TORDRENTOR-918717 format. One record per residue (C-alpha): residue number from 1; residue in one letter; x, y, z. Coordinates in Angstrom, 3 decimals. Each point is the difference from the previous one (the first is absolute). Layout:
% residues N
- seq_type_c1_c2_c3
- NUM_A_X_Y_Z
...
END
This chain:
% residues 532
- seq_type_c1_c2_c3
- 1_M_-9.477_-25.078_14.244
- 2_Q_0.403_2.514_-2.392
- 3_P_3.626_1.690_-0.425
- 4_M_0.660_2.750_2.045
- 5_S_2.263_2.917_-1.655
- 6_I_3.055_1.020_1.738
- 7_S_0.188_3.193_2.029
- 8_S_2.651_2.200_-0.148
- 9_S_0.469_0.091_4.031
- 10_F_1.332_-3.086_1.861
- 11_A_0.727_1.581_3.308
- 12_E_-2.966_-1.984_1.664
- 13_A_0.281_-3.526_-1.591
- 14_P_0.942_-2.640_2.709
- 15_T_3.109_-1.479_0.420
- 16_L_-0.880_-3.364_-2.079
- 17_K_-1.258_2.108_-2.759
- 18_K_0.012_-2.346_-3.401
- 19_P_-0.670_2.598_-3.160
- 20_V_-2.507_-1.539_-2.721
- 21_S_2.056_-2.395_-2.116
- 22_C_0.496_1.031_-3.688
- 23_T_-0.853_-3.197_-1.383
- 24_G_-2.140_-0.560_-2.948
- 25_G_-3.734_-1.000_0.150
- 26_D_1.064_-3.727_0.109
- 27_G_2.293_0.305_3.106
- 28_L_2.750_-0.055_-2.367
- 29_P_2.797_2.893_0.015
- 30_L_0.041_2.444_-2.843
- 31_S_-0.078_-1.493_-3.200
- 32_F_3.660_0.968_-1.145
- 33_I_1.341_-1.490_3.206
- 34_D_1.626_-3.821_0.219
- 35_E_1.146_-0.085_3.594
- 36_E_-1.684_-1.654_2.715
- 37_T_-1.370_2.201_2.842
- 38_I_0.938_-2.605_2.593
- 39_V_3.698_-0.555_0.379
- 40_Y_0.408_-3.478_1.217
- 41_A_2.419_-1.181_2.369
- 42_D_3.348_-1.407_-0.738
- 43_E_0.661_-2.442_2.521
- 44_P_2.082_-3.173_-0.479
- 45_G_-1.396_-3.111_1.238
- 46_E_-3.934_0.704_-0.400
- 47_D_-1.781_-1.636_-2.721
- 48_D_-2.556_1.166_-2.267
- 49_P_-3.551_-0.299_2.315
- 50_N_1.873_1.819_2.661
- 51_L_0.919_2.965_-2.581
- 52_K_-3.433_0.029_-1.171
- 53_I_-1.418_0.122_3.656
- 54_M_2.816_2.790_0.916
- 55_A_-1.297_2.280_-3.039
- 56_L_-3.792_-0.523_1.030
- 57_K_0.867_0.788_3.232
- 58_Q_1.776_3.302_-1.161
- 59_R_-2.776_0.971_-2.333
- 60_I_-2.701_-0.312_2.785
- 61_D_1.804_2.187_2.109
- 62_V_0.497_2.530_-2.872
- 63_L_-3.838_-0.431_-0.482
- 64_E_-0.921_0.596_3.725
- 65_E_2.073_3.163_0.026
- 66_E_-2.108_1.259_-3.506
- 67_K_-2.990_-0.707_1.757
- 68_K_0.579_2.486_2.966
- 69_W_1.113_2.448_-2.086
- 70_L_-3.304_-0.356_-2.241
- 71_E_-2.049_0.048_3.136
- 72_W_1.277_2.945_1.354
- 73_R_-0.309_1.697_-3.051
- 74_L_-3.719_-0.968_-0.102
- 75_R_-0.601_1.136_3.432
- 76_K_1.797_3.358_-0.681
- 77_W_-2.305_0.634_-3.143
- 78_Q_-3.008_-0.991_1.832
- 79_D_0.592_2.036_2.896
- 80_C_1.554_2.915_-1.351
- 81_H_-1.623_0.463_-3.468
- 82_K_-3.540_-0.979_0.353
- 83_C_-0.537_1.717_3.503
- 84_S_0.906_3.749_-0.389
- 85_K_-0.353_0.180_4.158
- 86_C_2.530_-2.612_0.977
- 87_E_2.609_1.058_2.250
- 88_H_2.515_-1.560_-2.137
- 89_E_-1.049_2.558_-2.861
- 90_K_0.124_2.874_1.905
- 91_Q_3.706_-0.725_1.501
- 92_E_1.093_-0.268_-3.628
- 93_E_-1.584_3.060_-0.975
- 94_K_2.133_1.854_2.949
- 95_E_2.945_-1.841_-1.271
- 96_D_-0.562_1.235_-3.656
- 97_E_-0.394_3.751_1.654
- 98_A_3.297_-0.334_1.781
- 99_I_1.679_-0.928_-3.835
- 100_V_-1.853_3.221_-1.369
- 101_V_1.872_2.217_3.001
- 102_K_3.067_-1.526_-0.450
- 103_S_0.195_-0.364_-3.885
- 104_S_-2.097_2.647_-1.406
- 105_A_-1.889_-2.604_-1.887
- 106_R_-3.780_-1.128_0.203
- 107_I_-0.615_-3.993_0.113
- 108_M_-3.353_-1.035_-1.148
- 109_E_-1.726_-2.950_-0.868
- 110_V_-1.536_-0.608_-3.405
- 111_S_-1.549_-2.993_-1.195
- 112_S_-1.711_-1.278_-3.310
- 113_H_-3.169_-1.026_2.437
- 114_G_-2.859_1.782_1.272
- 115_N_-0.167_3.844_-0.336
- 116_R_3.510_0.666_-0.024
- 117_M_1.535_1.370_-2.939
- 118_T_3.059_-1.708_-1.693
- 119_R_2.440_1.189_-2.987
- 120_H_-0.939_-2.348_-3.037
- 121_Q_2.909_0.478_-2.190
- 122_S_3.766_1.489_-0.055
- 123_R_3.013_0.363_-1.977
- 124_S_2.050_-1.193_3.061
- 125_Y_-1.041_-3.019_2.296
- 126_I_2.193_-1.589_2.868
- 127_Y_-1.322_-3.764_0.591
- 128_S_0.971_-1.148_3.449
- 129_W_-0.220_-3.484_1.627
- 130_I_1.599_-2.261_2.674
- 131_H_2.084_-2.616_-1.915
- 132_C_0.201_-3.382_1.870
- 133_N_1.673_-2.335_-2.817
- 134_D_3.529_-0.184_-1.338
- 135_M_1.577_0.435_3.800
- 136_D_3.154_-1.251_-1.154
- 137_L_0.693_2.112_-3.174
- 138_P_1.965_3.024_-0.362
- 139_D_-1.800_3.286_-0.591
- 140_G_1.369_0.266_-3.142
- 141_V_-1.391_-3.394_-1.444
- 142_L_-3.251_0.951_1.606
- 143_K_-0.275_3.191_-1.366
- 144_K_0.777_-1.391_-3.432
- 145_R_-2.872_-2.601_-0.136
- 146_L_-2.664_2.636_1.451
- 147_S_0.997_2.084_-2.989
- 148_R_-0.859_-2.872_-2.381
- 149_V_-3.109_0.059_1.885
- 150_L_-0.765_3.705_-0.462
- 151_A_0.679_-0.209_-3.561
- 152_Q_-2.122_-3.037_-0.875
- 153_L_-3.131_1.837_2.042
- 154_N_0.337_3.213_-2.038
- 155_E_0.185_-1.318_-3.694
- 156_A_-1.865_2.100_-1.920
- 157_K_0.057_2.911_2.500
- 158_S_1.594_3.339_-0.455
- 159_L_2.749_-0.852_2.590
- 160_S_2.767_2.073_-0.544
- 161_F_2.492_-1.494_2.771
- 162_Y_0.094_-0.917_3.638
- 163_S_2.102_-0.740_3.073
- 164_I_0.073_-2.418_2.522
- 165_F_0.843_0.195_3.879
- 166_V_0.284_-2.810_2.355
- 167_G_0.493_1.129_3.388
- 168_E_1.983_-2.043_2.784
- 169_Q_-1.032_-3.605_1.021
- 170_Q_-1.623_-0.329_3.493
- 171_K_0.555_-2.641_2.386
- 172_D_-2.951_-2.329_-1.635
- 173_G_1.587_0.509_-3.401
- 174_S_-2.392_2.355_-1.506
- 175_R_0.883_3.141_-2.266
- 176_L_-1.880_2.920_-0.646
- 177_V_-0.107_0.858_-3.587
- 178_H_-0.482_3.455_-2.071
- 179_S_-0.837_-0.381_-3.541
- 180_L_0.055_3.329_-1.341
- 181_L_-1.302_0.498_-3.809
- 182_K_-0.430_2.932_-2.482
- 183_Y_-2.767_-0.076_-2.403
- 184_G_-0.293_2.144_-3.264
- 185_T_-3.232_0.888_0.344
- 186_P_-2.681_-0.099_3.099
- 187_T_-0.507_-3.451_0.754
- 188_R_-2.356_-2.144_2.516
- 189_W_1.352_-1.686_2.976
- 190_K_-2.565_-2.416_0.806
- 191_Q_0.349_-2.551_-2.999
- 192_L_3.758_-0.486_0.565
- 193_S_-0.919_-0.345_3.719
- 194_D_-2.475_-2.589_-0.996
- 195_T_2.536_-1.959_-2.069
- 196_L_2.636_-0.105_2.981
- 197_R_-2.239_-1.287_2.357
- 198_S_-1.705_-2.673_-2.185
- 199_R_3.027_-1.310_-2.063
- 200_Y_2.542_0.427_2.698
- 201_G_-1.851_0.406_3.194
- 202_I_1.425_3.329_0.990
- 203_D_-2.258_2.240_1.730
- 204_A_1.906_3.325_-0.785
- 205_S_-0.780_3.390_1.428
- 206_I_0.147_2.851_-2.780
- 207_R_1.189_3.584_0.608
- 208_C_0.006_2.952_-2.311
- 209_A_0.874_3.348_-0.048
- 210_V_-2.408_2.722_-0.701
- 211_P_1.643_3.678_-0.948
- 212_R_-1.133_2.734_2.111
- 213_P_-1.776_2.745_-1.715
- 214_G_2.022_2.581_-1.915
- 215_F_3.078_-1.893_-0.627
- 216_K_1.313_-1.995_-3.123
- 217_S_1.785_-3.330_0.524
- 218_C_0.089_-3.466_-0.592
- 219_M_-0.205_-1.708_3.231
- 220_Y_2.206_-3.111_-0.337
- 221_P_3.441_1.933_1.223
- 222_M_-2.066_0.665_3.206
- 223_L_-0.761_-3.860_0.539
- 224_F_3.047_-0.943_-1.303
- 225_S_1.639_2.093_2.686
- 226_H_-2.672_-1.501_2.619
- 227_C_0.963_-3.800_-0.970
- 228_L_3.811_0.894_0.370
- 229_D_-0.753_-0.135_3.914
- 230_L_-0.781_-3.553_-0.345
- 231_D_2.811_-1.123_-2.296
- 232_P_2.939_2.354_-1.210
- 233_S_1.040_-2.195_-2.963
- 234_P_-3.150_-0.606_-2.172
- 235_F_-0.373_-2.050_-3.226
- 236_L_-0.625_2.168_-2.936
- 237_S_-1.638_-0.892_-2.797
- 238_P_1.154_0.563_-3.870
- 239_H_-0.472_3.671_-0.923
- 240_H_-0.115_1.101_3.886
- 241_P_0.931_3.740_-0.025
- 242_D_3.188_0.897_1.945
- 243_P_-0.498_-0.549_3.812
- 244_N_2.003_3.629_0.461
- 245_S_-2.748_1.587_-2.161
- 246_L_-2.808_-1.453_2.118
- 247_L_1.580_0.975_3.245
- 248_D_1.122_3.732_-0.788
- 249_V_-2.725_1.860_1.770
- 250_E_1.169_3.280_-1.459
- 251_R_-0.668_-1.207_-3.210
- 252_Q_-3.438_-1.953_0.573
- 253_G_-1.430_1.842_2.492
- 254_S_-3.025_-2.016_0.333
- 255_K_-2.643_-0.014_2.927
- 256_G_-2.753_-2.670_0.381
- 257_R_-2.097_-1.975_2.105
- 258_Q_0.967_-3.706_0.022
- 259_T_-3.561_-1.797_0.164
- 260_L_-0.581_-3.588_1.122
- 261_A_-2.479_-1.312_-2.747
- 262_L_-0.939_-2.884_2.468
- 263_E_-0.063_-0.081_3.832
- 264_G_2.475_2.022_1.419
- 265_G_1.188_3.685_0.189
- 266_D_1.423_2.792_-2.064
- 267_L_2.991_2.303_0.557
- 268_S_1.088_3.140_-1.596
- 269_M_3.297_0.543_-0.318
- 270_L_3.152_1.292_-2.347
- 271_P_2.648_-1.811_-1.488
- 272_I_3.627_0.855_1.542
- 273_K_2.946_0.702_-1.650
- 274_R_2.270_-3.016_0.172
- 275_D_3.492_-0.893_-1.191
- 276_A_-0.653_-2.835_-2.303
- 277_E_2.509_-1.518_-2.365
- 278_R_0.017_-2.955_-2.377
- 279_K_2.398_-2.564_1.336
- 280_D_2.899_-1.127_-2.496
- 281_G_-0.604_-3.584_0.550
- 282_I_-3.908_-0.886_-0.930
- 283_P_-1.131_-2.596_2.690
- 284_E_-1.651_-3.710_-1.065
- 285_H_-3.335_1.598_0.364
- 286_A_0.821_2.841_-2.332
- 287_G_1.748_-2.188_-2.824
- 288_E_-2.517_-0.057_-2.629
- 289_G_-1.219_2.886_-2.601
- 290_S_0.635_3.470_1.091
- 291_A_-0.752_-0.561_3.642
- 292_L_1.853_2.123_2.416
- 293_A_1.259_0.008_3.662
- 294_V_-0.446_3.236_2.534
- 295_S_2.001_0.545_3.047
- 296_V_-1.447_2.418_2.266
- 297_L_2.124_1.914_2.816
- 298_G_-1.075_1.772_2.869
- 299_D_-2.983_0.036_1.603
- 300_S_-2.851_-1.740_-1.940
- 301_R_-3.287_1.518_1.546
- 302_A_-1.977_2.325_-1.740
- 303_F_-0.347_3.581_1.359
- 304_M_-3.524_1.541_0.826
- 305_D_-0.608_3.514_-0.286
- 306_E_-3.337_0.398_-0.947
- 307_S_-2.643_1.263_2.929
- 308_V_-3.223_-1.760_0.800
- 309_D_-2.139_2.835_-1.158
- 310_C_1.656_-0.555_-3.508
- 311_M_-0.842_-3.500_-0.073
- 312_E_-3.839_0.765_0.317
- 313_E_0.460_1.650_-3.259
- 314_D_0.892_-3.320_-1.619
- 315_N_-3.459_-1.047_-0.649
- 316_T_-0.639_2.966_-1.927
- 317_D_2.311_-1.203_-3.090
- 318_P_-2.100_0.085_-3.315
- 319_M_1.152_-3.426_-0.825
- 320_Y_-1.198_-1.536_3.114
- 321_E_-3.149_1.809_-0.023
- 322_V_-0.816_-1.227_-3.590
- 323_E_0.932_-3.862_0.791
- 324_A_-2.450_0.336_3.442
- 325_C_-2.817_0.283_-2.434
- 326_L_0.665_-3.608_-1.051
- 327_E_-1.607_-0.819_3.721
- 328_A_-3.242_2.256_-0.806
- 329_E_-3.421_-0.937_-1.323
- 330_C_-0.954_0.658_-3.503
- 331_I_-2.786_2.575_-0.819
- 332_C_-0.592_-0.784_-3.340
- 333_E_-3.647_-1.002_-1.024
- 334_S_1.295_-3.210_-0.903
- 335_P_3.178_-1.625_1.565
- 336_G_3.049_1.406_-2.167
- 337_L_-2.272_2.408_-2.394
- 338_W_2.676_2.592_0.162
- 339_L_3.134_-2.066_-0.491
- 340_E_-1.710_-1.572_-3.031
- 341_R_-0.591_2.936_-1.492
- 342_I_3.107_1.803_0.728
- 343_S_1.810_-3.029_-1.226
- 344_S_-1.772_-0.091_-3.301
- 345_L_0.653_3.654_-0.217
- 346_V_3.615_0.029_0.108
- 347_V_0.659_-3.150_-1.808
- 348_R_-2.224_1.662_-3.057
- 349_N_2.164_2.802_0.068
- 350_L_3.870_-1.140_1.105
- 351_G_-0.237_-3.824_-0.730
- 352_E_0.969_-2.399_2.655
- 353_E_3.669_0.731_-0.027
- 354_G_-0.729_3.790_-0.064
- 355_A_-2.749_-0.570_3.032
- 356_K_2.624_-1.864_1.904
- 357_K_2.562_2.842_-0.421
- 358_L_-2.366_2.693_1.002
- 359_R_-0.886_-2.006_3.364
- 360_N_3.890_-0.524_0.894
- 361_D_0.719_4.054_-0.643
- 362_I_-3.234_0.662_2.301
- 363_Q_1.658_-2.436_2.632
- 364_R_3.330_1.501_-0.630
- 365_N_-1.392_3.530_0.430
- 366_L_-1.802_-0.877_3.269
- 367_E_3.260_-1.719_1.382
- 368_E_2.303_2.854_-0.785
- 369_G_-1.987_3.372_-0.288
- 370_R_0.587_2.706_-2.580
- 371_S_3.195_-0.145_-2.259
- 372_K_0.550_0.583_-3.510
- 373_E_0.159_-3.911_-0.222
- 374_T_-3.050_-0.784_1.791
- 375_N_-2.639_2.634_-0.795
- 376_V_-3.161_-1.785_-1.736
- 377_V_-1.855_1.771_-3.143
- 378_I_-3.067_-1.616_-1.507
- 379_Y_-1.000_2.013_-3.167
- 380_G_-2.030_-0.462_-2.986
- 381_V_-3.539_1.025_-1.491
- 382_A_-3.085_1.151_1.778
- 383_S_-2.162_-2.471_1.755
- 384_S_2.194_-2.910_-0.296
- 385_G_0.138_-0.584_3.846
- 386_K_3.305_0.926_0.941
- 387_T_-1.147_2.315_3.212
- 388_A_-2.018_-2.993_1.370
- 389_I_3.031_-2.399_0.517
- 390_L_1.481_2.403_2.634
- 391_R_-3.274_1.328_1.500
- 392_P_0.152_-2.780_2.769
- 393_L_3.423_1.659_1.184
- 394_T_-2.255_3.036_1.111
- 395_H_-1.686_-2.156_2.923
- 396_I_2.959_-1.895_0.888
- 397_L_2.524_2.713_0.328
- 398_K_-0.111_3.679_1.118
- 399_C_0.095_1.185_-3.862
- 400_A_0.774_3.211_-1.010
- 401_K_-2.136_0.594_-3.088
- 402_I_1.191_2.523_-2.502
- 403_S_-2.030_1.086_-2.748
- 404_D_0.436_1.868_-3.759
- 405_T_-1.093_3.204_1.781
- 406_Q_2.048_-0.126_3.196
- 407_G_3.630_1.070_1.010
- 408_I_1.755_-1.696_2.481
- 409_S_-0.132_1.274_3.520
- 410_H_1.213_-1.074_3.213
- 411_E_-3.356_-0.619_1.472
- 412_D_-0.390_-2.907_-2.846
- 413_L_2.988_-1.594_0.914
- 414_L_-0.296_0.305_3.611
- 415_D_-0.221_-3.599_1.750
- 416_C_-0.377_-1.893_-3.381
- 417_E_0.987_-3.389_-0.470
- 418_C_-0.544_0.244_-3.890
- 419_I_-0.276_2.777_-2.912
- 420_L_-2.699_-0.868_-2.602
- 421_W_0.080_2.545_-2.596
- 422_S_-2.645_-0.337_-2.578
- 423_H_-0.140_1.743_-3.273
- 424_F_3.452_1.081_0.131
- 425_S_1.096_2.784_-2.273
- 426_V_2.803_2.385_0.145
- 427_E_-2.021_2.529_-2.201
- 428_D_-3.017_0.129_2.667
- 429_L_2.570_0.951_3.018
- 430_G_0.225_3.541_-1.345
- 431_D_3.453_2.403_-0.848
- 432_N_0.600_0.621_3.320
- 433_F_0.390_-3.495_1.192
- 434_D_3.694_-0.707_0.947
- 435_M_1.126_-2.882_-2.127
- 436_T_2.904_-0.838_2.111
- 437_K_-2.280_-0.636_2.957
- 438_L_-1.669_-2.623_-2.358
- 439_L_2.848_-1.684_-0.740
- 440_N_1.407_-0.395_3.544
- 441_L_-3.472_-1.291_0.898
- 442_L_0.295_-2.644_-2.527
- 443_D_3.307_-0.863_1.099
- 444_S_1.328_-1.164_3.509
- 445_R_1.049_3.557_0.674
- 446_P_-1.658_2.356_2.991
- 447_V_-2.542_2.598_-1.393
- 448_E_-0.227_3.707_1.096
- 449_M_-3.993_0.753_0.380
- 450_S_-1.960_3.088_1.325
- 451_C_-2.616_-0.660_2.668
- 452_S_-2.477_2.843_0.927
- 453_S_-0.567_1.180_3.785
- 454_D_-1.562_2.634_1.805
- 455_Q_3.153_1.436_0.082
- 456_G_1.035_0.274_-3.649
- 457_N_1.887_-2.198_-1.959
- 458_S_2.613_-2.541_1.185
- 459_G_2.028_-2.485_-1.234
- 460_S_0.046_-3.967_0.462
- 461_T_2.116_-2.723_-1.592
- 462_F_-1.825_-3.042_-1.458
- 463_D_2.526_-3.152_0.206
- 464_K_-2.031_-2.830_0.484
- 465_L_0.593_-2.630_-2.703
- 466_V_-3.466_-1.553_-0.414
- 467_P_-1.486_-1.250_-3.224
- 468_I_-1.166_2.060_-2.807
- 469_F_-2.416_-1.367_-2.640
- 470_L_-1.172_2.262_-3.122
- 471_T_-2.785_-0.414_-2.559
- 472_C_-0.145_2.085_-3.407
- 473_D_-1.288_0.214_-3.815
- 474_A_2.973_0.432_-1.027
- 475_L_3.662_0.060_1.361
- 476_P_1.058_3.730_0.831
- 477_V_2.265_2.119_-2.264
- 478_P_1.658_2.936_1.489
- 479_R_0.988_2.955_-1.778
- 480_E_3.515_0.068_0.825
- 481_D_2.198_-2.833_-1.254
- 482_Q_1.876_-0.300_3.187
- 483_D_-3.162_-0.197_1.787
- 484_R_-1.355_-2.724_-2.690
- 485_E_2.890_-2.492_0.518
- 486_A_0.298_0.621_3.560
- 487_L_-3.534_-0.889_0.605
- 488_H_-0.481_-2.841_-2.027
- 489_E_3.296_-1.271_1.684
- 490_R_-2.452_-0.424_3.043
- 491_L_-2.855_-1.387_-1.706
- 492_Q_1.642_-3.389_-1.128
- 493_R_-2.650_-2.155_1.239
- 494_C_-2.649_0.762_-2.637
- 495_H_-2.951_-2.453_-0.704
- 496_Y_-2.335_1.358_-3.427
- 497_F_-3.706_-1.005_0.030
- 498_P_-1.199_-0.132_-3.580
- 499_H_-3.415_-1.209_0.139
- 500_K_-3.087_2.066_1.160
- 501_M_-2.237_-2.143_1.818
- 502_D_-3.277_-0.566_-1.763
- 503_R_-3.345_1.416_0.923
- 504_E_-1.380_-2.814_1.960
- 505_E_2.986_-0.217_2.184
- 506_R_0.132_3.632_0.926
- 507_K_-3.478_-0.182_1.069
- 508_K_1.144_-2.441_2.884
- 509_P_1.395_1.887_2.881
- 510_F_3.485_-0.881_1.404
- 511_I_-0.723_-0.694_3.263
- 512_S_3.787_-0.052_1.708
- 513_C_0.480_-3.195_1.994
- 514_N_3.332_0.214_1.911
- 515_R_0.127_-3.899_0.461
- 516_C_-0.443_-0.226_-3.768
- 517_F_2.644_2.130_-0.310
- 518_A_2.424_-1.507_1.987
- 519_E_-0.558_-3.256_-1.834
- 520_W_0.419_1.322_-3.171
- 521_L_3.329_1.455_1.057
- 522_F_1.518_-2.906_1.794
- 523_V_-1.855_-2.863_-1.265
- 524_D_1.774_-1.804_-2.790
- 525_T_-2.891_-1.279_-1.642
- 526_L_-2.361_2.658_-1.707
- 527_A_-2.642_-2.471_-0.961
- 528_R_-0.814_-0.572_3.608
- 529_T_-3.376_1.764_0.923
- 530_Q_-1.039_-2.141_2.998
- 531_H_1.341_0.966_3.391
- 532_E_1.399_-2.788_2.532
END
């Protein structure tokens, strides 16, 4: 029987349910645990054979309960996930609709199987599982041991900090665990999930948060706020930010969708403002390094204020749509042809480190949208292939394409998800062009636009934080010194292509492939030319 992932809903479980045992593949507890999972009875007058018999009987009882739990989980999976018309699943859908009405959040199931889309990588994750060992250990000691596991699993990765939340102990001794991890760069969840399963026998569910279109924010504060509902006193790793800064919704203002990477649901929420403070006495589990303890006062439930209609727009997030192309088919003449050509072209012009920086800048621009810290400029000699790199975006997103002969109009920007400005040049915009409008557009400020109508001209404001990509032969140089400095401040992510493609290479058309573009952007190994 293959291991089943733990669902986030436990309301329908039978009375005698037993969560999946979190032991290693050989049946032993986690490698860092020395205690036995069975507590032997301490009764005077009993000899050794009787003690062994009692222990075996107790072990049989535990295995019987675990068997009932696994059989119930398997039956629920077969009845409700393989049959789309079963009454049980219909009832669950009705319950989900009730949750939508009550909490103004939509719960949907996504999966890594079939035709359903799933988010492949993120900077913040929640790994959740039912912990069945160490039933007699205090929460602090358990958190400390789990922190060592997370540190070992994330060696040589860009893990910035993390926090561990442990729920109250249930009647069967099990506890729900949330481990919230924050990475410095977008990281894939599957490798860590597979390692947890193979090395420690932990079948965890994974959640990540997707920022809503038009909002720039780190998703860790929202997930941190969500996890505090389980445990108001989490274990915080070294270098973890002050909880006050994470929980202040006025400063963060993040909006996002919480997505379950495996079988489960996603929930959109805002972080709430909490009265969090450091404890004067650091508890036992936070005694090493610069770990902190946090105490949360007041209501610990997250505050929902997004409408159902707004939730339907979450799938239009540019980063989400580009990542979804990893599930698409390659349309190249030979598998991975576009990926191979673009990888070679970028490395030839920028080198390995420069190519990595370009991919990171494009990802950040897709995630956060236009600002003076995120706009991406690719410039260099003509026929260097700089425009071909971004061409797939015109097929993936609703792009407002602006050329050197066009101005900026509201019609160009209406309903766009991305701005692609080719042959960018200030001189070609004309003397009557408003430089302030351009500077506001390249920053995160609203832009007053003019739109024509039958009745005349009327004003409109463009305030969407869509990503902006620019290509040009040379960096623009405005006439006025103040404009030149302000423009260069908004074009910080510049990448120079000095090499022109040879004649034979220019004869081969660059047929855009969305799958190859997504792989080039997200897959670490550039030399990969074959699709899985």
